[in-house]
MIVOBA-688045 format. One record per residue (C-alpha): chain; x, y, z; residue number from 1. Coordinates in steps of 0.5 Angstrom, whole numbers, padded with zeros to 4 digits. Example, Ala and Ser with C-alpha at 12.3 -4.5 7.8 and 13.67 -1.06 7.14 Angstrom:
<pts>
+-------+-------+-------+-------+-----+
! kette !    px !    py !    pz !  nr !
+-------+-------+-------+-------+-----+
!     A !  0025 ! -0009 !  0016 !   1 !
!     A !  0027 ! -0002 !  0014 !   2 !
+-------+-------+-------+-------+-----+
</pts>
This chain:
<pts>
+-------+-------+-------+-------+-----+
! kette !    px !    py !    pz !  nr !
+-------+-------+-------+-------+-----+
!     A !  0231 !  0412 ! -0049 !   1 !
!     A !  0229 !  0419 ! -0049 !   2 !
!     A !  0222 !  0420 ! -0052 !   3 !
!     A !  0221 !  0424 ! -0059 !   4 !
!     A !  0218 !  0430 ! -0060 !   5 !
!     A !  0212 !  0430 ! -0064 !   6 !
!     A !  0207 !  0436 ! -0067 !   7 !
!     A !  0200 !  0435 ! -0070 !   8 !
!     A !  0195 !  0440 ! -0072 !   9 !
!     A !  0189 !  0442 ! -0068 !  10 !
!     A !  0182 !  0439 ! -0069 !  11 !
!     A !  0180 !  0446 ! -0072 !  12 !
!     A !  0185 !  0449 ! -0078 !  13 !
!     A !  0183 !  0454 ! -0083 !  14 !
!     A !  0180 !  0451 ! -0090 !  15 !
!     A !  0186 !  0455 ! -0094 !  16 !
!     A !  0193 !  0455 ! -0092 !  17 !
!     A !  0195 !  0461 ! -0088 !  18 !
!     A !  0202 !  0463 ! -0086 !  19 !
!     A !  0199 !  0467 ! -0080 !  20 !
!     A !  0196 !  0461 ! -0077 !  21 !
!     A !  0202 !  0458 ! -0073 !  22 !
!     A !  0198 !  0454 ! -0068 !  23 !
!     A !  0200 !  0446 ! -0067 !  24 !
!     A !  0199 !  0441 ! -0061 !  25 !
!     A !  0205 !  0438 ! -0058 !  26 !
!     A !  0205 !  0431 ! -0056 !  27 !
!     A !  0206 !  0429 ! -0049 !  28 !
!     A !  0213 !  0430 ! -0046 !  29 !
!     A !  0213 !  0424 ! -0041 !  30 !
!     A !  0220 !  0421 ! -0041 !  31 !
!     A !  0223 !  0428 ! -0044 !  32 !
!     A !  0229 !  0431 ! -0039 !  33 !
!     A !  0227 !  0437 ! -0037 !  34 !
!     A !  0234 !  0440 ! -0038 !  35 !
!     A !  0235 !  0438 ! -0045 !  36 !
!     A !  0231 !  0442 ! -0050 !  37 !
!     A !  0235 !  0438 ! -0055 !  38 !
!     A !  0230 !  0432 ! -0054 !  39 !
!     A !  0224 !  0436 ! -0055 !  40 !
!     A !  0226 !  0441 ! -0061 !  41 !
!     A !  0229 !  0437 ! -0067 !  42 !
!     A !  0232 !  0443 ! -0070 !  43 !
!     A !  0236 !  0444 ! -0063 !  44 !
!     A !  0238 !  0437 ! -0063 !  45 !
!     A !  0241 !  0437 ! -0070 !  46 !
!     A !  0245 !  0443 ! -0069 !  47 !
!     A !  0241 !  0448 ! -0074 !  48 !
!     A !  0238 !  0452 ! -0068 !  49 !
!     A !  0241 !  0455 ! -0062 !  50 !
!     A !  0237 !  0456 ! -0056 !  51 !
!     A !  0236 !  0463 ! -0054 !  52 !
!     A !  0237 !  0462 ! -0047 !  53 !
!     A !  0241 !  0458 ! -0043 !  54 !
!     A !  0237 !  0452 ! -0041 !  55 !
!     A !  0240 !  0451 ! -0034 !  56 !
!     A !  0243 !  0456 ! -0030 !  57 !
!     A !  0248 !  0456 ! -0024 !  58 !
!     A !  0247 !  0458 ! -0017 !  59 !
!     A !  0251 !  0464 ! -0018 !  60 !
!     A !  0247 !  0466 ! -0025 !  61 !
!     A !  0241 !  0466 ! -0021 !  62 !
!     A !  0243 !  0470 ! -0015 !  63 !
!     A !  0246 !  0475 ! -0020 !  64 !
!     A !  0240 !  0475 ! -0024 !  65 !
!     A !  0235 !  0476 ! -0019 !  66 !
!     A !  0240 !  0481 ! -0015 !  67 !
!     A !  0240 !  0486 ! -0021 !  68 !
!     A !  0232 !  0485 ! -0022 !  69 !
!     A !  0232 !  0481 ! -0029 !  70 !
!     A !  0225 !  0479 ! -0029 !  71 !
!     A !  0227 !  0473 ! -0034 !  72 !
!     A !  0232 !  0470 ! -0028 !  73 !
!     A !  0227 !  0472 ! -0023 !  74 !
!     A !  0221 !  0468 ! -0026 !  75 !
!     A !  0226 !  0462 ! -0027 !  76 !
!     A !  0228 !  0462 ! -0020 !  77 !
!     A !  0221 !  0462 ! -0018 !  78 !
!     A !  0220 !  0456 ! -0022 !  79 !
!     A !  0226 !  0453 ! -0019 !  80 !
!     A !  0223 !  0454 ! -0012 !  81 !
!     A !  0216 !  0452 ! -0014 !  82 !
!     A !  0219 !  0445 ! -0016 !  83 !
!     A !  0217 !  0439 ! -0012 !  84 !
!     A !  0224 !  0435 ! -0015 !  85 !
!     A !  0228 !  0433 ! -0009 !  86 !
!     A !  0234 !  0435 ! -0014 !  87 !
!     A !  0232 !  0442 ! -0014 !  88 !
!     A !  0231 !  0443 ! -0007 !  89 !
!     A !  0238 !  0444 ! -0005 !  90 !
!     A !  0240 !  0449 ! -0010 !  91 !
!     A !  0233 !  0453 ! -0009 !  92 !
!     A !  0235 !  0454 ! -0002 !  93 !
!     A !  0242 !  0456 ! -0003 !  94 !
!     A !  0240 !  0461 ! -0008 !  95 !
!     A !  0235 !  0463 ! -0003 !  96 !
!     A !  0240 !  0463 !  0003 !  97 !
!     A !  0244 !  0468 ! -0001 !  98 !
!     A !  0239 !  0473 ! -0003 !  99 !
!     A !  0236 !  0473 !  0004 ! 100 !
!     A !  0240 !  0480 !  0006 ! 101 !
!     A !  0236 !  0483 !  0000 ! 102 !
!     A !  0229 !  0481 !  0003 ! 103 !
!     A !  0225 !  0484 !  0008 ! 104 !
!     A !  0224 !  0492 !  0006 ! 105 !
!     A !  0218 !  0491 !  0002 ! 106 !
!     A !  0211 !  0492 !  0004 ! 107 !
!     A !  0207 !  0486 !  0004 ! 108 !
!     A !  0199 !  0487 !  0002 ! 109 !
!     A !  0194 !  0481 !  0002 ! 110 !
!     A !  0188 !  0482 ! -0001 ! 111 !
!     A !  0182 !  0477 ! -0001 ! 112 !
!     A !  0175 !  0477 ! -0002 ! 113 !
!     A !  0169 !  0473 ! -0005 ! 114 !
!     A !  0169 !  0471 ! -0012 ! 115 !
!     A !  0167 !  0476 ! -0017 ! 116 !
!     A !  0168 !  0482 ! -0012 ! 117 !
!     A !  0173 !  0485 ! -0017 ! 118 !
!     A !  0180 !  0483 ! -0013 ! 119 !
!     A !  0184 !  0482 ! -0020 ! 120 !
!     A !  0181 !  0489 ! -0023 ! 121 !
!     A !  0183 !  0493 ! -0016 ! 122 !
!     A !  0190 !  0490 ! -0016 ! 123 !
!     A !  0191 !  0492 ! -0023 ! 124 !
!     A !  0188 !  0499 ! -0022 ! 125 !
!     A !  0192 !  0500 ! -0015 ! 126 !
!     A !  0198 !  0497 ! -0019 ! 127 !
!     A !  0198 !  0502 ! -0024 ! 128 !
!     A !  0197 !  0507 ! -0020 ! 129 !
!     A !  0203 !  0505 ! -0015 ! 130 !
!     A !  0208 !  0504 ! -0021 ! 131 !
!     A !  0206 !  0511 ! -0024 ! 132 !
!     A !  0208 !  0514 ! -0017 ! 133 !
!     A !  0215 !  0510 ! -0018 ! 134 !
!     A !  0214 !  0504 ! -0014 ! 135 !
!     A !  0216 !  0497 ! -0017 ! 136 !
!     A !  0210 !  0492 ! -0015 ! 137 !
!     A !  0210 !  0485 ! -0015 ! 138 !
!     A !  0203 !  0481 ! -0016 ! 139 !
!     A !  0203 !  0474 ! -0013 ! 140 !
!     A !  0196 !  0471 ! -0015 ! 141 !
!     A !  0194 !  0464 ! -0013 ! 142 !
!     A !  0189 !  0460 ! -0017 ! 143 !
!     A !  0184 !  0454 ! -0015 ! 144 !
!     A !  0187 !  0447 ! -0017 ! 145 !
!     A !  0182 !  0442 ! -0020 ! 146 !
!     A !  0181 !  0436 ! -0015 ! 147 !
!     A !  0179 !  0432 ! -0021 ! 148 !
!     A !  0185 !  0434 ! -0026 ! 149 !
!     A !  0190 !  0437 ! -0021 ! 150 !
!     A !  0190 !  0443 ! -0026 ! 151 !
!     A !  0190 !  0451 ! -0026 ! 152 !
!     A !  0188 !  0456 ! -0031 ! 153 !
!     A !  0193 !  0461 ! -0028 ! 154 !
!     A !  0189 !  0467 ! -0032 ! 155 !
!     A !  0190 !  0473 ! -0027 ! 156 !
!     A !  0196 !  0475 ! -0031 ! 157 !
!     A !  0191 !  0475 ! -0038 ! 158 !
!     A !  0186 !  0479 ! -0034 ! 159 !
!     A !  0191 !  0484 ! -0032 ! 160 !
!     A !  0193 !  0486 ! -0039 ! 161 !
!     A !  0195 !  0493 ! -0038 ! 162 !
!     A !  0199 !  0492 ! -0031 ! 163 !
!     A !  0203 !  0486 ! -0034 ! 164 !
!     A !  0206 !  0490 ! -0040 ! 165 !
!     A !  0209 !  0495 ! -0035 ! 166 !
!     A !  0217 !  0494 ! -0034 ! 167 !
!     A !  0216 !  0496 ! -0026 ! 168 !
!     A !  0211 !  0490 ! -0025 ! 169 !
!     A !  0212 !  0483 ! -0024 ! 170 !
!     A !  0206 !  0478 ! -0024 ! 171 !
!     A !  0207 !  0471 ! -0022 ! 172 !
!     A !  0200 !  0466 ! -0022 ! 173 !
!     A !  0201 !  0460 ! -0018 ! 174 !
!     A !  0197 !  0454 ! -0017 ! 175 !
!     A !  0194 !  0453 ! -0010 ! 176 !
!     A !  0195 !  0446 ! -0011 ! 177 !
!     A !  0190 !  0444 ! -0005 ! 178 !
!     A !  0194 !  0448 !  0000 ! 179 !
!     A !  0190 !  0451 !  0006 ! 180 !
!     A !  0188 !  0458 !  0005 ! 181 !
!     A !  0189 !  0458 ! -0003 ! 182 !
!     A !  0196 !  0460 ! -0001 ! 183 !
!     A !  0201 !  0456 ! -0005 ! 184 !
!     A !  0206 !  0452 ! -0001 ! 185 !
!     A !  0212 !  0456 ! -0004 ! 186 !
!     A !  0209 !  0463 ! -0004 ! 187 !
!     A !  0213 !  0465 !  0002 ! 188 !
!     A !  0220 !  0464 ! -0002 ! 189 !
!     A !  0217 !  0467 ! -0008 ! 190 !
!     A !  0215 !  0473 ! -0004 ! 191 !
!     A !  0222 !  0473 ! -0001 ! 192 !
!     A !  0225 !  0472 ! -0009 ! 193 !
!     A !  0221 !  0478 ! -0011 ! 194 !
!     A !  0224 !  0483 ! -0005 ! 195 !
!     A !  0231 !  0481 ! -0007 ! 196 !
!     A !  0229 !  0483 ! -0014 ! 197 !
!     A !  0228 !  0490 ! -0012 ! 198 !
!     A !  0220 !  0490 ! -0011 ! 199 !
!     A !  0218 !  0495 ! -0006 ! 200 !
!     A !  0211 !  0493 ! -0006 ! 201 !
!     A !  0208 !  0486 ! -0006 ! 202 !
!     A !  0201 !  0484 ! -0007 ! 203 !
!     A !  0198 !  0477 ! -0006 ! 204 !
!     A !  0191 !  0475 ! -0009 ! 205 !
!     A !  0188 !  0469 ! -0006 ! 206 !
!     A !  0183 !  0464 ! -0009 ! 207 !
!     A !  0177 !  0467 ! -0005 ! 208 !
!     A !  0174 !  0468 !  0002 ! 209 !
!     A !  0173 !  0463 !  0008 ! 210 !
!     A !  0175 !  0460 !  0014 ! 211 !
!     A !  0181 !  0457 !  0011 ! 212 !
!     A !  0183 !  0463 !  0007 ! 213 !
!     A !  0186 !  0466 !  0014 ! 214 !
!     A !  0193 !  0463 !  0012 ! 215 !
!     A !  0195 !  0469 !  0008 ! 216 !
!     A !  0195 !  0473 !  0015 ! 217 !
!     A !  0201 !  0469 !  0017 ! 218 !
!     A !  0205 !  0472 !  0011 ! 219 !
!     A !  0203 !  0479 !  0010 ! 220 !
!     A !  0203 !  0486 !  0014 ! 221 !
!     A !  0197 !  0489 !  0011 ! 222 !
!     A !  0191 !  0485 !  0010 ! 223 !
!     A !  0185 !  0487 !  0006 ! 224 !
!     A !  0178 !  0484 !  0005 ! 225 !
!     A !  0174 !  0486 ! -0001 ! 226 !
!     A !  0167 !  0486 ! -0001 ! 227 !
!     A !  0161 !  0487 ! -0005 ! 228 !
!     A !  0154 !  0491 ! -0004 ! 229 !
!     A !  0148 !  0486 ! -0002 ! 230 !
!     A !  0153 !  0481 ! -0001 ! 231 !
!     A !  0151 !  0480 !  0007 ! 232 !
!     A !  0147 !  0474 !  0006 ! 233 !
!     A !  0153 !  0470 !  0003 ! 234 !
!     A !  0158 !  0473 !  0008 ! 235 !
!     A !  0154 !  0471 !  0014 ! 236 !
!     A !  0157 !  0464 !  0015 ! 237 !
!     A !  0164 !  0467 !  0014 ! 238 !
!     A !  0165 !  0474 !  0016 ! 239 !
!     A !  0167 !  0474 !  0023 ! 240 !
!     A !  0173 !  0469 !  0022 ! 241 !
!     A !  0175 !  0473 !  0016 ! 242 !
!     A !  0173 !  0480 !  0018 ! 243 !
!     A !  0177 !  0480 !  0025 ! 244 !
!     A !  0183 !  0479 !  0021 ! 245 !
!     A !  0182 !  0485 !  0016 ! 246 !
!     A !  0186 !  0491 !  0017 ! 247 !
!     A !  0181 !  0495 !  0012 ! 248 !
!     A !  0175 !  0493 !  0009 ! 249 !
!     A !  0174 !  0495 !  0002 ! 250 !
!     A !  0167 !  0496 ! -0001 ! 251 !
!     A !  0169 !  0495 ! -0009 ! 252 !
!     A !  0165 !  0497 ! -0015 ! 253 !
!     A !  0162 !  0503 ! -0011 ! 254 !
!     A !  0160 !  0507 ! -0018 ! 255 !
!     A !  0154 !  0509 ! -0022 ! 256 !
!     A !  0147 !  0506 ! -0019 ! 257 !
!     A !  0151 !  0502 ! -0014 ! 258 !
!     A !  0154 !  0508 ! -0011 ! 259 !
!     A !  0148 !  0509 ! -0006 ! 260 !
!     A !  0148 !  0502 ! -0004 ! 261 !
!     A !  0156 !  0502 ! -0003 ! 262 !
!     A !  0155 !  0508 !  0002 ! 263 !
!     A !  0149 !  0504 !  0006 ! 264 !
!     A !  0154 !  0497 !  0006 ! 265 !
!     A !  0160 !  0502 !  0009 ! 266 !
!     A !  0155 !  0504 !  0015 ! 267 !
!     A !  0153 !  0497 !  0016 ! 268 !
!     A !  0160 !  0494 !  0016 ! 269 !
!     A !  0163 !  0500 !  0020 ! 270 !
!     A !  0157 !  0498 !  0025 ! 271 !
!     A !  0160 !  0490 !  0025 ! 272 !
!     A !  0167 !  0492 !  0026 ! 273 !
!     A !  0165 !  0495 !  0033 ! 274 !
!     A !  0164 !  0489 !  0036 ! 275 !
!     A !  0170 !  0485 !  0033 ! 276 !
!     A !  0177 !  0486 !  0036 ! 277 !
!     A !  0182 !  0490 !  0032 ! 278 !
!     A !  0186 !  0485 !  0027 ! 279 !
!     A !  0193 !  0489 !  0029 ! 280 !
!     A !  0194 !  0492 !  0036 ! 281 !
!     A !  0193 !  0500 !  0036 ! 282 !
!     A !  0190 !  0500 !  0029 ! 283 !
!     A !  0183 !  0501 !  0028 ! 284 !
!     A !  0180 !  0497 !  0022 ! 285 !
!     A !  0175 !  0501 !  0018 ! 286 !
!     A !  0171 !  0500 !  0011 ! 287 !
!     A !  0172 !  0504 !  0005 ! 288 !
!     A !  0169 !  0505 ! -0002 ! 289 !
!     A !  0173 !  0504 ! -0008 ! 290 !
!     A !  0172 !  0503 ! -0016 ! 291 !
!     A !  0177 !  0500 ! -0020 ! 292 !
!     A !  0173 !  0502 ! -0026 ! 293 !
!     A !  0173 !  0509 ! -0025 ! 294 !
!     A !  0180 !  0509 ! -0021 ! 295 !
!     A !  0176 !  0512 ! -0015 ! 296 !
!     A !  0178 !  0511 ! -0007 ! 297 !
!     A !  0185 !  0508 ! -0009 ! 298 !
!     A !  0189 !  0514 ! -0007 ! 299 !
!     A !  0185 !  0514 !  0000 ! 300 !
!     A !  0187 !  0506 !  0000 ! 301 !
!     A !  0194 !  0507 ! -0001 ! 302 !
!     A !  0194 !  0513 !  0004 ! 303 !
!     A !  0191 !  0508 !  0009 ! 304 !
!     A !  0197 !  0503 !  0008 ! 305 !
!     A !  0202 !  0508 !  0009 ! 306 !
!     A !  0199 !  0510 !  0015 ! 307 !
!     A !  0199 !  0503 !  0018 ! 308 !
!     A !  0206 !  0502 !  0016 ! 309 !
!     A !  0208 !  0508 !  0020 ! 310 !
!     A !  0204 !  0507 !  0026 ! 311 !
!     A !  0206 !  0499 !  0027 ! 312 !
!     A !  0213 !  0501 !  0025 ! 313 !
!     A !  0213 !  0506 !  0031 ! 314 !
!     A !  0210 !  0502 !  0036 ! 315 !
!     A !  0214 !  0496 !  0034 ! 316 !
!     A !  0208 !  0491 !  0032 ! 317 !
!     A !  0211 !  0491 !  0025 ! 318 !
!     A !  0217 !  0488 !  0027 ! 319 !
!     A !  0214 !  0483 !  0032 ! 320 !
!     A !  0209 !  0481 !  0027 ! 321 !
!     A !  0214 !  0479 !  0022 ! 322 !
!     A !  0218 !  0475 !  0027 ! 323 !
!     A !  0212 !  0471 !  0029 ! 324 !
!     A !  0211 !  0470 !  0022 ! 325 !
!     A !  0218 !  0467 !  0021 ! 326 !
!     A !  0217 !  0462 !  0027 ! 327 !
!     A !  0210 !  0460 !  0024 ! 328 !
!     A !  0213 !  0459 !  0018 ! 329 !
!     A !  0219 !  0455 !  0021 ! 330 !
!     A !  0213 !  0451 !  0025 ! 331 !
!     A !  0209 !  0449 !  0019 ! 332 !
!     A !  0216 !  0447 !  0016 ! 333 !
!     A !  0217 !  0442 !  0022 ! 334 !
!     A !  0210 !  0440 !  0021 ! 335 !
!     A !  0211 !  0438 !  0014 ! 336 !
!     A !  0217 !  0435 !  0015 ! 337 !
!     A !  0215 !  0430 !  0020 ! 338 !
!     A !  0209 !  0429 !  0017 ! 339 !
!     A !  0213 !  0426 !  0011 ! 340 !
!     A !  0218 !  0423 !  0015 ! 341 !
!     A !  0213 !  0419 !  0018 ! 342 !
!     A !  0209 !  0417 !  0012 ! 343 !
!     A !  0215 !  0415 !  0008 ! 344 !
!     A !  0218 !  0411 !  0014 ! 345 !
!     A !  0219 !  0403 !  0011 ! 346 !
!     A !  0215 !  0400 !  0017 ! 347 !
!     A !  0209 !  0405 !  0017 ! 348 !
!     A !  0209 !  0404 !  0009 ! 349 !
!     A !  0209 !  0397 !  0010 ! 350 !
!     A !  0204 !  0397 !  0016 ! 351 !
!     A !  0199 !  0402 !  0014 ! 352 !
!     A !  0195 !  0398 !  0009 ! 353 !
!     A !  0193 !  0393 !  0014 ! 354 !
!     A !  0191 !  0398 !  0019 ! 355 !
!     A !  0187 !  0402 !  0014 ! 356 !
!     A !  0183 !  0395 !  0013 ! 357 !
!     A !  0182 !  0394 !  0020 ! 358 !
!     A !  0179 !  0401 !  0021 ! 359 !
!     A !  0174 !  0400 !  0015 ! 360 !
!     A !  0172 !  0393 !  0018 ! 361 !
!     A !  0171 !  0396 !  0025 ! 362 !
!     A !  0176 !  0392 !  0028 ! 363 !
!     A !  0179 !  0398 !  0031 ! 364 !
!     A !  0178 !  0405 !  0032 ! 365 !
!     A !  0182 !  0411 !  0028 ! 366 !
!     A !  0184 !  0413 !  0035 ! 367 !
!     A !  0187 !  0406 !  0036 ! 368 !
!     A !  0190 !  0406 !  0029 ! 369 !
!     A !  0194 !  0412 !  0030 ! 370 !
!     A !  0196 !  0410 !  0037 ! 371 !
!     A !  0199 !  0404 !  0034 ! 372 !
!     A !  0202 !  0407 !  0028 ! 373 !
!     A !  0206 !  0412 !  0032 ! 374 !
!     A !  0208 !  0407 !  0037 ! 375 !
!     A !  0211 !  0403 !  0031 ! 376 !
!     A !  0215 !  0409 !  0029 ! 377 !
!     A !  0222 !  0409 !  0031 ! 378 !
!     A !  0223 !  0417 !  0033 ! 379 !
!     A !  0230 !  0416 !  0036 ! 380 !
!     A !  0232 !  0412 !  0029 ! 381 !
!     A !  0229 !  0418 !  0025 ! 382 !
!     A !  0232 !  0423 !  0029 ! 383 !
!     A !  0239 !  0419 !  0029 ! 384 !
!     A !  0239 !  0420 !  0021 ! 385 !
!     A !  0239 !  0427 !  0022 ! 386 !
!     A !  0245 !  0431 !  0022 ! 387 !
!     A !  0245 !  0436 !  0028 ! 388 !
!     A !  0247 !  0443 !  0026 ! 389 !
!     A !  0248 !  0446 !  0033 ! 390 !
!     A !  0251 !  0440 !  0036 ! 391 !
!     A !  0255 !  0435 !  0032 ! 392 !
!     A !  0257 !  0429 !  0035 ! 393 !
!     A !  0264 !  0427 !  0036 ! 394 !
!     A !  0267 !  0422 !  0032 ! 395 !
!     A !  0269 !  0415 !  0035 ! 396 !
!     A !  0276 !  0414 !  0036 ! 397 !
!     A !  0282 !  0418 !  0036 ! 398 !
!     A !  0282 !  0421 !  0042 ! 399 !
!     A !  0278 !  0421 !  0049 ! 400 !
+-------+-------+-------+-------+-----+
</pts>
């Protein structure tokens, strides 16, 4: 039986009744079907109110809506892509497959930096400038996911108030979900969806900075590191790993009394770069000054990105990197599939508790435990369950 819709007042309400106060708390929705709003809203359930939009879109409607750049359809297509439900996976992949010919034409820019460096403010200033120049900009932001509540605030869209109101821009916050590097597992598909919708510049803001943050390098063309003045001590432990992947280092908040410090920091970073191999063959990495508040240095940054695109496309590095990223993506999906295939195998699931107890008791080492589990895993049987797309097996009987 479907769970009923319930609404209650919040813990705080005005002492006097006010028609403008429309805040309410909706009860839990466990058990409510996600495709039937009639189970949620009694007005729709009774037929008194009709939903403003279709609750379930067909594959054709997704493809046509995204292709014409409809932001509502794009948002719903991304939600379909991000869904972990098995029944959504095949439909999402079919939609993506049909839209693939429209992808690959955008410049993909990754932006990372220490928390508080002003990444969101810089993205908003840069995005507004690019929109003014006639570009369509998609911003994919990744928010940290709590290891306790498993939730994310997803507040970057709120922080980009002016940019979020522009029709030329599309902002999509997504939870990191514990993914290495703070890049959501479906970020690559989301990026392709935005390209199919006609956005020619994709900006990807990551959670923070660190060794694991280098995952974003595997999905963008141009990688930018945003730093602060006086943050050298905080960066000591991670600067080598992240700086050797950066195509540009931007000292943000270079304004007011901080401008002199920013210029000193620029010189320090330039000296550091001399000892690091360039992130992109043939492209010299440099440090730049910028102020997202005063809108200074942004035009220079955009010129640098355009020069980078022209140079790498001419040398062939651009396409070579894109090809390598596709193969890396495929390999990561293979790893994920094999990981799930192994853990979902009935034999492994039945044996796993006993092996874990043996490891904790010190009876066997973790290495021995892994060897035993892998030995039990019937690779041939698992492979036989998969259809060979390139060499289908011939049916038995009916011929020689």
